[in-house]
N, C-alpha and C positions, 0 to 999 in steps of 0.2 A: 586778760589783765595786761594793761600796758606797763612796760618796764622801761624807764628812762632814768638817766642820772640828773637831768635838768641842765646838762651842759651839752650843747650841740656838737662841739668838736669831739668830746669824749664819746657821745652816742655814735657818731659817724665812725670813729676808730673802732668801737666795739662791734659794729656791724661788719666792717671790713675784716676785722680779726676773725669773727665768726665764719665769714665766707671763706677766708683763707684756710682756717682749720678744717672746715667741711670739705673744701676742695682737696686739701692734703690727705685727709682721711680717705676720701674717695679714690685718689690716686694710689695710695698704699694698698687699698683693697684690690684695685685693678692689677697692681704689680705682682699679685700672688696668683694671677691667672694661670701661668704656665706651671707654677708649683702645684696648683690644684689638679692640673692635667697630668702631672707626673712626668713632665718633659724638662730636660736640662735647659737652663736659660742664662742669658747674659744679664748680670745684675743691673737693674735700672736705677735712675736717680730722678728725683722730682725737679722740674716738671716735664723734662724732655724725653724721659724714658732711657733707652740705651744709647741714643744718639747724642752728639754734642750740641751745645747751644748754637743754633744756626747763625747767630749774629756775631759770635766770637770764635767760630770754628777754625781749627788749624788744619784739618784734613777734610777732603771732599767726602761726601756721603758714601760714594762708591768705595773709597779707601777704608772708611770705617767698617763697611760691610765685609770687606776683605779681611780686616782684623778679626771680626766676629767669626768668619769662616776659619781662619788660621788657628785661632785660639780653641775653637770647638773641635776642629780636626785633630789638633795635638792632644786633646783629652780623650780622643776616641769616640766622640759623639757622632751619631749618624744624622742627627738633626738637632736644632736648637731653637728656643724661643727668644724673641727680642721684643722691644716696645718702641713705638713712635708716640710720644706723649703717653696717654694711658691705653692706647690701642695695642693689642697683641699682634705680633707679626711672626709668622712661621718661616724658618729658614732651613731648607734641606741641605745636608752636607753630602750624604751618600748619593752617588750618581744614579743608582737605581730609583731612589726617591725623586730625583730631578726628572728622570725619564718618565716616571709615572705621572707627575704633575703636568709635564709639557706634552705628553703624547698618549700614553696608555690609558690614563684616567682623565683625559682632557675634558670630558663632559662635566667634571666637578670643578674645573679651573678654566672655564671658557674665557672669562673676562680678565683684563689686566688690572682692573681696580684703579685705573687712572682717571684723573679729573676730566670731565667735559661738561659743557653747559650749552645746549643747543639754542636756548632762548636769549640769554644775556651775553654769551660769549661764543657766537656761532662758529668761529674758525677753530674752536677747540673740539668740535664734534666731527673728528676725522677718523679714518680707518684705524689708526693706532689706538685710539681711546674708546671708541664705541663698544657697546656691549650687546650680548644676546643676539636676538633675531636681527636687529639693525646692523650689527657687525657682519653677521653671516650674509645677509642680502647684499650689502655693499661690497664685501669681499668677492662674491660671485660676479658682480657687475664689473669690478675693476681688474680681476685676474687676467682677462684676455688682453688688457692694455700693456702687459709686461712680457709678452712672448718675444722670442728671438726675432720674429718678423717685424714686430713693432720697434724693437731696439735698433734693428738695422735701418729702419725707416728714419730714425732720428740721428743716425750716425754722422751724416754730413755736417750737422750743426756742431757736433763735438769737434770735428776736424777743424772747422772754422774758428772755434773758440781756442783750439790748440795753437792756431796760427797767431792769434792775439796774445796768447801766453808767451810764445817765443819772441815776438816783437818787444813785449814789455821787458822780458828778461835780457834781451839784447841791449836795451837802453840802460837797465839797472846795472848790468855787469861792467859797463864802461865807467861807472862812477867810482869804482874801487872802494865801495862802502859795503858793510855787512847787509845782508838781505833778510828781512823778517819773512821767512818762507810761508808762514801761515797766512799772511796777508796776500801773497801771490796765489797760493792755493785757493783761498776764499774768493778772490776775484775771478779765477778761472771757473770754479764750480758755480759761482753766482751767474756768470755769463751763460754757462750751459743751461742751468735750471731756469734762468730768466727767459731764455729763448724757448726751451722745450715746454716749460710749464705755463708761460704767459705769452709766448710769441713775440717777446719784446727784445730787440737787440740792445743790450745794455753793456757797453764796453767799459767795465769797471776799472780797467787799467788806465784809461784816459779820463774817466769821470770819477775822480777820487771822492766826490760827494754823492755817489750813487745812492738813491733812496732805497734800492734793494739791499745794499750793504748796511745802510743805516738802520732800517727797520728790521732786517734780519738779525742783526746783533742784539737788538733790544730784547728779543725773545729769550736769548741765552745769558743776558747780562742784567738780571734783575737786581735791584738795590732798594734799600729802605722799605717802604710800604709794599712795593711790588714783590720784594723778596719774601716779606711776611705772608702775603697772600699766596704766593707760589708754595710756600712751606705748608700752609694750612690746606691748600688744595692737594698737596702730595700726601699729607698725613691723614686727611679725612675728606675725600672727594665728595661724599654725600653731604657733609656739613657745609662744605664750600658751596654746593648747589643750593642748599636751604638758605644760606646767607646771601645767595645771589652774587657771589664774588665774581668779578671779572678779572681773570688772571693775566690774559694777554694785554699788553699796553694798548690803550684806546687808540692812540695815534697810529700804531702799527696795524690794528684792525681796520681803521678807516682807509689807510693806504692800500692794503691788499684787496679789500672789498671794492674800492674804486677802480683799481687796475684791472681786476677780474671782470667787473661789469663793463668797463669801457672796451676791453678786448672782445668779450662775447658780443656786445652790441655792434661793434665795428664789423666783425666777421659776418654776422647774420644780416646786417644791413647791406653789406657790399658783396655778399656771397663769396667771401674769402675762405679758402680751405688750405690749412697748413699741415705738414706732417710732423705733428708734435703732440705732447701729452694733453694740452688744452683742447686740441681738436678731438682727441679721443673722448675726453670728458663731455664735450658738447654733443658728440655723436650719441653717447650713452644717454645724455639728458633728453635728446630728441627722438630716440629710438622707440620708446614706449609712449603712446599717445592716449589721451582720454577720448571720450565720445565727442568732444569738441575739436579734436585734432591738436590739442596742446600737449607738449612733451611733459611726461611725468617720470621718466627714467631716473632723473635726479632733480631735486629742487635747486634753485640758485645757491642757497646757503650750503647745501651738501656738496655741490660742485666746487664752490669757493673753498670749503674746508679741505677738500682733497687736493686742490691745486696748492693751497697753503702748506699742507704737511709735506707734499712732494718737494716744494721749494726748500722748506726748513730742513727736512731730513737729508735731502740730496746735497744741499750746499754745505751744511755743517759737518755731517759725518764723513763725506768724501774728502773734504779739505783737511779734516783732522787726520784721516788715514794717510793722505799724501804727506802731511807735515811730519808725522812720526816716522813714516817710511824713509823720507829724505834725511831725517836726523840719523837713523840707523845706518843708512848707506854712506853718509858723510863720516860716521864713526867707524865704518868697516869698508875702507876703500877697495879691498879685494872683492867683496861682494858687489859693490857698486860697479866695478869694472866688468864683472861677469854678467851682470844685467845689461850693461851697455853693449857688450859683444853680442849678446843674444838679440838685442834690438836691431843692431846692424845686420846680422845674419838674416833675420826675418824680413826686414825691409828690403834687403838686396834681392830677395825672392819675390817681392811684391811691388816692382817698379819704383822702389825707393819711396813708397807712400804708405801711410798708416791706413789700412783698410779694416773693415769690420772682421773679416775672416782672419786677418793676420794677427789679431789680438789673441786668438785661441792658440796660436803657435808660440806665443811668448810664455812658455810654461815656467821657466825659472822666475820671471817677473811675478807670475801668479803665486809661486811659492813665497817670494819676498813679501807680497801683499798679505798672504795668509798668515805669515809669521808676525807681521806688523799688527794684524788684527788679533792675534793671540796675545801679544804682549801689551798692546795699547788699544783694546777695543773701545770705540767711542762711547757706547752705552754699556757701562761696565757692571750693570746689574739688570735683572729682568723682574718685572712685577706680574703677579697673578692675584686673583681673588677667588676664594672658595665660594662657589655658588650653591653647593649642596653639601650637607654634612658628610665628612670624609674620614673613614677609619683608616689610619695609616697601616699598611700591610705589616703583619707580624708584630703588632703592638696593640695595646688597649687604648691608645690615644685617638680621640676623635677631634678632627679639626672642625670647628663650628662654621656654619654658614656666615658669610661676610668677612671672615678672617683674611687679612692680607698675607700674601706670600712674597718673599724676596729671595731670588736666586743670585748669589754672588758669582757672576761669570768671571770677574777679575780674579776672585779667589780660586775658582776652578781652573782657569787657564794659566795661572801661575803656581799651581800646585805641583811640587816636584814628583808626586806619585804619578801624575798624568803626563807631565812634561819635564823630564829630568833637566837639572840646571836651568830653571825657568827664566832667570834673568839674562841668560845668554841669548843673543839674537842669532838664530840658526834656521835659515830657510830650508835646509835639508830635512827638517822634521816633516815637511810637506811634499817630499819627493814622491814619485809614483810608488816606490818601494816602501817608504815609511808611512805614507798617508793611511794605508790600510790597517796599520797597527794602532792608530789613534782610537781610543775607546769611544764609542758613540756617546754623545751628550757631554763630552769633556771639552768640545770646541764649539762655542755658541755665539760667535760675533753677530749673527743675524737672528738669534733665537732658534727655535726648532719647533716641530709639530705644526698643527694647523694655523698657528699665529706667527709662523716664520715671516720675516720681513719680505713684503711683496716686491720691493724694489731692488733686490740683491743684484740682479743682472745689470741694471742701469748703473748702480753705484760702482760696481767693479769695472764696468766698461769705461766710465768717465775717469776713474782713478788710473786705469791703464793708459788711456790716451794722454792724460796730463804727465804721467811719469815718462812715457815714451818720448814725448816732445822735449822734456827737460833733459833727460839723461843722454839722449843721442847728440845733444848740442852743448852740454855743460858738464863739467866735473865739479862736484860739490865737496866742500870741507867745512868743518866746524869753525865758527868764529868765536873768539874769546868772550863775546857778549852772551853766549849761551852758557847758562850756569848748570854745571853738572855736579852731582847727579841731579836729574830733573826733579823739580818740585811742582806738584800739581796744584792748580788753583782750587782752594777749598770751597769757593762759592760757585763753582761751575758744575752743572749737572753732567755736561759732556766733558770727557777727559781732556783737560787743557793745561798747558804749562804756564806757570807764573813767570813773567818776564819774557815769554816768547822763545822761539827757536831761531837763532840767527846763523846764517850760513854764508860762506864765500862761494861765489860762482865764477868759475874759470871757463871762458868760451873755448871750445875745441875746434 
């Protein structure tokens, strides 16, 4: 029987109201998920769950997760339930539970649960996001490209980019103006990755309109519709795939696809071989051939996605690390001087040159970087997805298949139980004597277990080169344009400071 009021506006309103009531009722039922499981949980609100409205947010998602961690830890909880929209998210607090998820019971948590779409958004299907057998196969193929031998092969490129960094800082320091150190760090790491991942010499210090910088930034600076799509992809990757959402900006995808294709075509057409990451990918692609002699080790799309994520991860995370490191060194001049003295001592033993082997001798600099990554790790939370029903040890709670898992690495690494006086910048935490005292799985800047970051060596290597070049030539101090205490950008997935970090650079 048809029921109408005879008034179209009223009927439309009634339909909308019915849908909203139905939706609200569904959410309220979903919000009892953890209660039904008997797990303590953060109280959710309609419709975003336990997280803030992504469009009016005042805290970054990673900081919100840290708040969940701190609140739950203070109540003595070993784990806690949260929600993203109506979807339940499990958060371990106890370090043994974290260890189980990341290593001991890894077979239940193989996947990150991150968005990727091989068909509509091919650059998203990279090693970081892929799942199951595809991830395993690709990890095996790519692991040999990050050995110390391969890193040493690419080292001359880093030294050349270091020279460009010094020249640019020489010019900037003469202007007697504050320096946005993130911009300098990003130009340096973009030059490095642009050369190593794409074989393209892109001196971003001279080319302020570099396409690499332009399109690289768009990946991390989503706004409006792009921000909404990114949020949907984060909250429900499977829904985003069903809706065929394209999360990466189309212009960025076109740019990177074009650059990668042109690079491969040029090298193969002219028999050009370079000692860089792109060449290693080309070799993998051509190493396995079908019965017609065509390379099948990697498809073009797979190769492009790996080059893309190498660029994005290498340029952004390392420049972020350098930025926060220089902020702390500018704030702690005694530590800065100690690093500088070590650099001078090491280089004096190595013909006054930065060599691959000499980086390992800069142990105190390594401690400074480690402490920076403890306090300001770029990826301040880790994602996993339960792929098999999992009974949490010593409880009756079973985590259902497809349930998302979030580990607050920011919460763990700023937990006074694990790192006393966590807000204090103290590189001695990572001295040879003290490092062994750090409880396993409480320091996770690169993840841990089988899905630990594959590019750790490269990231640390380029960070050390950049810092060595800057600190041996300049003394840094905080400029008044840097607002302290630092406030993180609430819309950035990577830990980033609102208003930037501005330093004074005094040439030595």
